[in-house]
C-alpha positions as CSV (number, residue, x, y, z in Angstrom):
1,M,-44.1,14.0,69.9
2,N,-41.8,17.0,69.0
3,I,-39.2,15.6,71.3
4,I,-39.2,12.3,69.5
5,K,-39.0,14.1,66.1
6,S,-36.0,16.2,67.3
7,A,-34.3,13.1,68.6
8,N,-34.7,11.3,65.2
9,I,-33.3,14.3,63.4
10,L,-30.3,14.4,65.7
11,Q,-29.7,10.7,65.2
12,I,-29.8,11.1,61.4
13,L,-27.4,14.1,61.5
14,L,-25.1,12.1,63.8
15,L,-25.2,9.1,61.4
16,M,-24.4,11.4,58.4
17,V,-21.4,12.9,60.3
18,V,-20.1,9.4,61.2
19,M,-20.6,8.1,57.6
20,S,-18.8,11.1,56.2
21,S,-15.9,10.7,58.6
22,C,-15.7,7.0,57.7
23,K,-15.6,7.8,54.0
24,N,-12.8,10.4,54.5
25,E,-10.8,8.0,56.7
26,A,-11.2,5.2,54.1
27,K,-10.1,7.6,51.4
28,E,-7.0,8.6,53.4
29,N,-6.2,4.9,54.2
30,A,-6.8,3.7,50.6
31,A,-3.8,2.2,48.8
32,P,-2.2,4.7,46.4
33,E,-3.2,4.2,42.8
34,L,-0.6,2.1,40.9
35,K,1.4,3.7,38.1
36,D,1.3,1.9,34.8
37,Y,4.8,0.5,35.4
38,E,3.8,-0.8,38.8
39,L,0.9,-2.9,37.5
40,P,1.2,-6.7,37.8
41,E,2.3,-8.5,34.7
42,G,-1.1,-9.7,33.6
43,T,-2.8,-6.4,34.2
44,L,-3.2,-4.0,31.2
45,P,-2.6,-0.3,31.6
46,K,-5.8,1.6,31.1
47,M,-6.7,5.1,30.1
48,K,-8.4,7.2,32.8
49,P,-11.1,9.8,32.3
50,L,-10.2,13.5,32.9
51,E,-12.9,14.7,35.2
52,N,-14.0,17.9,36.8
53,E,-12.2,20.2,34.3
54,S,-12.3,23.9,35.2
55,P,-13.1,26.6,35.0
56,K,-16.7,26.1,33.9
57,L,-17.5,28.1,30.8
58,T,-19.7,31.1,31.3
59,T,-23.0,31.5,29.5
60,A,-21.6,34.6,27.7
61,Y,-18.5,32.7,26.6
62,L,-20.5,29.8,25.3
63,E,-22.9,32.0,23.4
64,E,-20.0,34.0,21.8
65,K,-18.1,30.9,20.6
66,K,-21.3,29.1,19.6
67,T,-22.3,31.9,17.3
68,K,-18.9,31.9,15.6
69,V,-18.8,28.1,15.2
70,Q,-22.4,28.1,13.9
71,S,-21.6,30.7,11.3
72,F,-18.5,28.7,10.1
73,Y,-20.6,25.5,10.0
74,N,-23.3,27.1,7.8
75,R,-20.6,28.4,5.4
76,N,-18.6,25.1,5.3
77,W,-21.6,22.8,4.9
78,P,-24.3,24.8,3.3
79,N,-27.9,23.4,3.0
80,N,-27.2,20.7,5.6
81,S,-24.7,19.0,3.4
82,M,-22.3,17.5,5.9
83,N,-23.6,14.0,6.4
84,G,-21.8,13.3,9.6
85,G,-21.1,14.5,13.1
86,F,-19.3,17.6,14.3
87,L,-18.3,18.8,17.7
88,V,-16.4,21.6,19.3
89,A,-15.6,21.6,23.1
90,K,-13.5,23.4,25.6
91,N,-12.5,21.9,29.0
92,G,-14.5,18.9,28.0
93,Q,-17.7,21.1,27.8
94,I,-19.5,21.0,24.4
95,I,-19.8,24.4,22.8
96,F,-21.4,23.2,19.6
97,E,-22.3,19.9,18.0
98,K,-24.4,18.9,15.0
99,Y,-25.4,15.6,13.4
100,E,-27.1,15.4,10.1
101,G,-27.6,13.2,7.0
102,F,-27.8,9.5,6.8
103,A,-25.7,6.6,8.0
104,N,-27.3,4.6,5.2
105,F,-29.0,6.2,2.3
106,R,-30.8,3.0,1.3
107,D,-32.9,2.8,4.4
108,K,-32.6,6.5,5.4
109,T,-31.0,5.7,8.8
110,P,-30.3,9.1,10.3
111,I,-26.9,10.0,11.8
112,T,-27.2,10.8,15.5
113,S,-24.8,11.5,18.3
114,D,-24.7,7.7,18.9
115,T,-23.9,6.7,15.2
116,P,-20.4,5.1,14.9
117,I,-18.6,6.3,11.8
118,H,-15.3,4.9,10.4
119,I,-12.6,7.4,11.6
120,A,-10.1,6.3,9.0
121,S,-6.5,7.4,9.9
122,V,-7.6,9.1,13.1
123,S,-7.4,5.4,14.2
124,K,-3.7,5.8,14.2
125,V,-3.9,8.2,17.2
126,L,-5.7,5.5,19.1
127,T,-3.3,2.8,18.1
128,A,-0.4,5.0,19.1
129,T,-2.1,5.7,22.4
130,A,-2.3,1.9,23.2
131,I,1.4,1.5,22.3
132,L,2.4,4.5,24.5
133,K,0.4,3.1,27.5
134,L,2.3,-0.2,27.0
135,V,5.6,1.8,26.8
136,N,4.5,3.6,30.0
137,A,4.0,0.2,31.6
138,K,7.4,-0.9,30.5
139,R,5.9,-3.7,28.4
140,I,7.3,-2.1,25.2
141,D,10.6,-0.2,24.6
142,L,10.3,2.6,22.1
143,D,13.8,2.0,20.7
144,Q,13.5,-1.8,20.7
145,K,13.8,-3.4,17.2
146,V,10.5,-4.6,15.8
147,T,12.0,-8.1,15.3
148,H,12.1,-8.5,19.1
149,Y,8.3,-8.6,19.0
150,L,7.5,-9.9,15.5
151,K,10.0,-12.7,14.6
152,E,8.9,-12.7,10.9
153,F,9.6,-9.0,10.4
154,P,12.2,-8.7,7.7
155,Y,13.7,-5.3,8.3
156,P,16.3,-5.6,11.1
157,D,16.9,-1.8,11.7
158,V,13.3,-0.7,12.3
159,T,12.3,0.2,15.8
160,V,8.9,0.8,17.4
161,R,9.6,4.6,17.5
162,M,10.2,4.5,13.7
163,L,6.8,2.8,13.2
164,L,5.1,5.4,15.3
165,S,6.8,8.3,13.5
166,H,6.7,6.9,9.9
167,R,10.4,6.5,9.5
168,S,10.7,2.8,8.9
169,G,11.1,3.1,5.1
170,M,8.5,0.4,4.4
171,R,6.3,0.3,1.4
172,S,2.5,0.7,1.7
173,Y,0.7,-2.7,1.8
174,A,-1.9,-1.3,-0.6
175,Y,0.8,-0.9,-3.3
176,F,2.7,-4.2,-3.0
177,T,-0.5,-6.4,-2.9
178,D,-2.5,-4.8,-5.7
179,R,-0.9,-6.0,-9.0
180,D,1.1,-9.1,-8.7
181,K,-1.0,-12.3,-8.0
182,N,2.2,-14.0,-7.0
183,V,2.4,-11.6,-4.1
184,W,-1.3,-11.5,-3.3
185,D,-4.6,-12.5,-5.0
186,R,-7.0,-9.6,-4.5
187,H,-9.9,-12.1,-4.5
188,N,-8.8,-12.8,-0.9
189,T,-9.3,-10.4,1.9
190,L,-5.9,-9.2,3.3
191,T,-5.1,-9.4,7.0
192,N,-2.4,-7.8,9.2
193,Q,-0.7,-11.2,9.6
194,D,-0.8,-11.6,5.8
195,I,1.0,-8.3,5.4
196,L,3.7,-9.5,7.8
197,T,4.0,-12.9,6.1
198,I,4.2,-11.3,2.6
199,M,7.0,-8.9,3.6
200,G,8.9,-11.8,5.2
201,T,8.6,-14.2,2.3
202,K,8.1,-12.3,-0.9
203,N,11.2,-10.2,-0.9
204,I,9.3,-6.9,-0.5
205,G,12.0,-4.2,-0.5
206,L,12.0,-1.0,1.4
207,E,10.9,2.2,-0.2
208,Q,13.9,4.0,1.3
209,K,16.6,3.2,3.8
210,T,15.3,2.9,7.3
211,G,15.5,6.0,9.4
212,T,16.5,8.4,6.6
213,R,13.3,10.3,6.1
214,F,9.6,10.6,6.9
215,A,7.2,8.8,4.6
216,Y,3.6,8.4,5.8
217,C,2.8,4.7,5.4
218,N,-0.2,2.6,6.7
219,T,2.0,-0.5,7.0
220,N,3.7,1.0,10.0
221,Y,0.4,1.0,12.0
222,A,-0.7,-2.4,10.8
223,M,2.5,-3.7,12.3
224,L,2.0,-1.7,15.6
225,A,-1.4,-3.4,15.9
226,L,0.4,-6.8,15.7
227,I,2.8,-5.7,18.4
228,I,-0.1,-4.8,20.6
229,E,-1.5,-8.3,20.1
230,K,1.9,-9.9,20.8
231,V,2.5,-8.0,24.0
232,T,-1.0,-8.1,25.4
233,K,-1.7,-11.7,24.3
234,K,-5.1,-10.4,23.1
235,S,-6.7,-9.5,19.8
236,Y,-6.2,-5.9,18.8
237,R,-10.0,-5.4,19.1
238,E,-10.1,-6.7,22.7
239,A,-6.9,-4.9,23.8
240,M,-8.2,-1.6,22.5
241,S,-11.5,-2.2,24.2
242,Q,-9.9,-3.1,27.6
243,M,-7.3,-0.4,27.5
244,I,-9.2,2.6,26.0
245,F,-12.8,2.2,25.0
246,K,-14.3,0.6,28.2
247,P,-12.3,2.6,30.8
248,L,-13.3,5.9,29.1
249,G,-17.0,5.0,28.6
250,M,-16.7,5.1,24.8
251,K,-19.8,3.1,24.3
252,N,-20.2,3.7,20.6
253,T,-16.6,3.0,19.7
254,F,-15.2,-0.3,18.4
255,V,-12.7,-2.0,16.1
256,L,-14.6,-3.5,13.2
257,D,-15.2,-7.2,13.4
258,F,-15.0,-7.6,9.6
259,D,-16.4,-11.1,9.2
260,K,-19.3,-10.5,11.6
261,D,-20.2,-6.8,11.1
262,K,-19.0,-5.6,7.6
263,H,-22.6,-5.3,6.4
264,N,-24.0,-3.9,9.7
265,V,-21.9,-0.7,9.9
266,A,-22.5,2.6,8.2
267,P,-21.1,2.4,4.6
268,S,-19.3,5.2,2.9
269,Y,-20.3,7.2,-0.2
270,K,-18.9,9.3,-2.9
271,G,-19.8,12.9,-3.0
272,N,-22.7,12.1,-5.3
273,K,-24.1,9.6,-2.7
274,V,-23.0,6.5,-4.7
275,E,-22.1,3.8,-2.2
276,I,-18.5,2.6,-2.1
277,G,-18.3,-1.1,-1.7
278,I,-16.0,-3.2,0.5
279,D,-12.6,-4.2,-1.0
280,Y,-9.8,-6.6,-0.1
281,L,-8.0,-4.1,2.1
282,D,-10.9,-3.5,4.5
283,K,-9.9,-6.1,7.1
284,V,-6.6,-4.5,8.0
285,Y,-6.6,-2.6,11.3
286,G,-4.4,-0.4,13.4
287,D,-4.0,2.2,10.6
288,K,-7.8,2.4,10.2
289,N,-11.0,0.3,11.0
290,I,-12.0,2.0,14.2
291,Y,-15.6,3.3,14.3
292,S,-16.5,6.1,16.7
293,T,-18.5,9.2,17.4
294,P,-17.5,12.8,18.1
295,R,-18.7,12.5,21.8
296,D,-16.6,9.4,22.3
297,L,-13.6,11.0,20.7
298,L,-14.0,14.0,23.0
299,K,-13.7,11.6,26.0
300,F,-10.6,10.1,24.4
301,D,-9.0,13.5,23.8
302,R,-9.6,14.7,27.3
303,A,-8.1,11.5,28.7
304,R,-5.0,12.1,26.6
305,N,-4.7,15.5,28.2
306,S,-5.0,14.1,31.7
307,P,-1.9,14.1,34.0
308,S,-2.3,10.3,34.4
309,F,-1.9,9.6,30.6
310,L,1.9,9.2,30.5
311,E,4.9,9.9,32.6
312,P,6.2,13.4,31.8
313,K,9.4,12.2,30.1
314,L,7.5,10.0,27.7
315,L,4.8,12.5,27.0
316,K,7.4,15.1,25.9
317,Q,8.6,12.6,23.3
318,V,5.1,12.3,21.8
319,Y,4.9,15.9,20.8
320,V,8.4,16.3,19.3
321,G,8.7,16.3,15.5
322,Y,10.7,13.4,14.1
323,S,10.7,14.6,10.5
324,N,13.5,17.2,10.4
325,E,15.5,16.4,7.3
326,H,13.6,19.1,5.4
327,P,13.1,22.5,7.1
328,G,9.5,23.5,7.5
329,T,6.6,23.9,9.8
330,K,4.8,20.5,9.2
331,N,6.0,17.5,11.2
332,Y,4.9,14.2,12.8
333,G,5.4,13.0,16.4
334,L,4.5,9.7,17.9
335,G,1.1,9.1,16.4
336,I,0.2,12.8,15.9
337,R,0.6,15.3,13.2
338,M,1.7,18.8,14.0
339,V,2.5,22.3,12.7
340,N,5.2,24.2,14.5
341,W,5.3,27.9,13.7
342,P,8.4,30.1,14.3
343,S,6.3,32.1,16.8
344,G,6.4,29.0,19.1
345,K,2.8,28.2,18.6
346,N,2.1,24.5,18.0
347,F,-0.9,22.8,16.4
348,Y,-1.6,19.1,16.9
349,F,-4.1,17.1,14.8
350,H,-4.7,14.1,12.7
351,N,-6.8,13.7,9.5
352,G,-8.3,10.6,8.0
353,W,-9.6,9.4,4.6
354,W,-10.7,5.9,3.7
355,H,-13.1,5.2,0.8
356,G,-15.7,7.9,1.3
357,F,-15.0,8.4,5.0
358,T,-13.2,11.6,6.1
359,S,-12.2,12.6,9.6
360,S,-10.5,15.3,11.5
361,Y,-9.3,15.3,15.1
362,I,-7.8,18.5,16.5
363,T,-6.5,19.0,20.0
364,L,-5.6,22.5,21.0
365,T,-3.5,21.7,24.1
366,D,-2.8,25.3,25.1
367,E,-6.5,26.2,25.1
368,S,-8.0,22.8,26.2
369,V,-10.1,22.8,23.0
370,T,-11.2,19.7,21.1
371,I,-12.5,19.9,17.5
372,I,-13.8,16.7,15.8
373,A,-15.5,16.2,12.4
374,L,-16.5,12.8,10.9
375,S,-18.3,12.1,7.7
376,N,-19.3,9.0,5.6
377,K,-19.9,11.0,2.4
378,Y,-16.7,12.2,0.8
379,T,-15.9,15.8,1.2
380,K,-12.6,17.8,1.7
381,N,-14.6,20.2,3.8
382,T,-14.1,17.9,6.8
383,Y,-10.5,19.2,7.0
384,A,-11.4,22.8,6.9
385,V,-12.4,22.7,10.6
386,R,-8.8,23.5,11.4
387,K,-9.7,27.2,10.7
388,L,-11.8,27.2,13.9
389,S,-8.6,27.1,15.9
390,S,-8.3,30.8,15.3
391,I,-11.4,31.4,17.4
392,F,-9.7,30.1,20.5
393,G,-6.0,31.1,20.2
394,E,-3.3,32.7,18.1
395,Y,-3.3,30.3,15.2
396,P,-2.6,31.7,11.7
397,F,-5.8,30.3,10.1
398,K,-8.5,32.6,8.7
399,L,-12.1,31.6,8.9
400,S,-12.7,33.3,5.6
401,D,-10.0,31.3,3.8
402,E,-11.3,29.2,0.9
């Protein structure tokens, strides 16, 4: 009997060795993973998760940082006043997170780690990421004129790079559609295509000459969304899902389907908890209209810090400031805000504000730290999370600053 058992054990061990050997051989013989620019024409480039980050954080490190972040949180949002989600992580490992308040004050739906909240202009970082992946795949040229992709576009000197860096000189669609009924009737909900058509047919002039200065403008990113649709031959919603959300497992992230879901998502509120209703600008996407969670945005951030994100030459262009006509520390890259101090330290982030939604996305690339805050009840305190950077590196922010 013992001889039979020993024989069975030996057989199992031999089988395990053979299977392991086969796996290793299959791995060695597997075809190398294609670069974005090597993909077949009909295949979209996709973000890839950054996995197995190291080193793992020690218990002592976690406790030290958690205590400091908790103290900041209690001061910044006293009496559980945040009404949103907040997360701080290093190497993809969550140090601190908190979810409180209500997604909907009418039915008292609580905000949890799975509650999607409108991320406002942080959406621009995601739109820029899709554009950059298409540039990486050689489907888009950064310095190609926008008219190459959008035939109706009326400003011949504007390039894709200028849209990304807010140097097109265009006017904000919120301003040229809000007063003159001959331009737009506010009883109708505006779309991205409507913006393009209006600019092409209603003699909408530029705010300033193309390429002469930085001017933050949502119209730039509404046009980038249309370029994504033109190049991928898919809706912006589907392209973002296939290229970013699904590959990264961002299960609670989506582009709002306005006609279907406008009443099914978390509304926004003024600081006094009065609900802010839907208006005629709420269907435009690319500059806004992505709903997400801190945990999903953490996955997104780590993927942007993966070696597979972009080719090195292109990646370097993302984090270069394009607004240099006025000396200063603040600047804007390709879909990311930045502060560049004389010390050589750089701070990369993007904030958002739409109706009562406020958002802050901070990526400390030197320290592999991610800081995210989302709220659906208006408060400027969301933006104060930048101060936490000083806990992790030599950033000139003081936690005690008011």
